C-alpha positions, 0 to 999 in steps of 0.5 A: 228677327234682329239683325246683327251688327256686333261692336268691334270686340268681344270678351272671349277666353279671359281677354278682348279680342277682335270679334271675328276672332271669338270662335269656338270649336265644333267639338265644344260641349255647349255646341254639341249639347246646348249647355250654356246660360246667357242674359240679355241686356239693353243699353238706350242711348240718351242724347241729352247725357251723351252715354249709353244707359245699361238697364239693370246691369246688376240685376242681370249679372246676378240672375246668371250667376245664381243660375250657374248652380243649377248647371253646376258651372263656375268661372274665375270672374266675379260678378263685378268682374262681368259688370265691367266686362259688359261696360268696357264693351259697350265703351269699346263698341263706340256705338251711339245707339241702342245696344244689346249685351250678350253674356255667355257662360258655356261648358267649354270643354272638348268632350262627349256626354250630356253631363254638367258636373266637372265639365270645365266652363267659361265666360264670353260676351259680345255687344249688338246694336238693337232697336225695337225687337218687335212692335211696340205702337200698333199691337201684336196679333198672337196665338196660344201655341200647340207647343207646351212650355218646358216643365221645370222638373224638365228643363227649368225655364227660370234658367236662360239655357241656350238649349232650352230656347229650342222650345221657343223657336219652335213656339215662335215659328209656328206663330208666324208661319200662321200669320202671328206675330208672336205665341203664347205659351201653356204649360203642361196643365193648360194654364197660360204662362208666357210669350215664346221669350217674353213675360205676359200681363192681363189687365182685367177690371183695373187689375194687372194679372201675371203667372206666378213664379211657381209657373214655368216662367222665366223670372224676368228682370222687365217683369219685376220692374213692370211690377214695381212700376205698376205698383209705385207710379200706377198704384194699381194692384198686381195679382200673381196667379194661375191664368186660363187660356179663355181669360186672355180672350176676355181681358181688357188689355194685355202686353208682353214685356222682356228686354227684347219686348220692352212693353209690347201691346197685344191686339188680338189672342187667337183672331179674337180683338182685345178690348177695342184692338188698340194699345189700351190706356194702362199699357200706354201709360205703363209704356211711357213710365217704362221709356222714360226710366230706362233713358234716364229721365226719372231720377227716382230710378236712376240706380237702376242705369248704369251710365257709359259715356260715349266718347 
């Protein structure tokens, strides 16, 4: 679990305030019912540029705002306003290292009743320091969780809703208590969907396979990035289709991806070694390309990085 080292300021109730003053009431609707949406956005520090590069900021904010429709949320801030708030908080943090930005839109009324329509919403945002969220070098030992991924008609996984992360917490906690690093979710039909809080890819005979958008997955920004890089830079096919549990055991390579996980190789599943038990060649090459991109070292993808100079 990442330790929290926050910046000095947060955006709260329409203003920048000291982080210790950004507090909500215990009667807040979102605190009582989990009615919030959030995004997790990374910024990578570049010594060469003397700047923090926020990765795919526009795409993250676009997803956040679109998902507001599902939870019947309206706020006065525009997508451009939210992008600028994220940039301003990175500037105000004074950090010269990797950061994680967390904008949250939440039902802010002090009211009872698990409703959505007509309940006031507000935006808040903060920044923390963040290095590697999990092991991205030697590979993760993971298990298939006994907990099932939430169905889209129950609590949509495509929405990064605060309350839905109880599902992730149950799976991740079960895995860690059993001595594993991470969990893999199946859906109610027994098909592979994702990790506890990251997308999953399998490599099988030179092709990459990942669950489709129609499954109960978060359509990840990093997932979309990986698909594009694999096609353009590695010249490999990416197949989006349902994946059976036993396909995990016979894969040549497996890796997770996400804002937190970045590109994280999997060493074993249910104590079955994947490949030779080391990060595979495609995963390692993809990692190399990915970090070149997010650190601003590949000009072809410079439009993915919002440059915030460090003072």
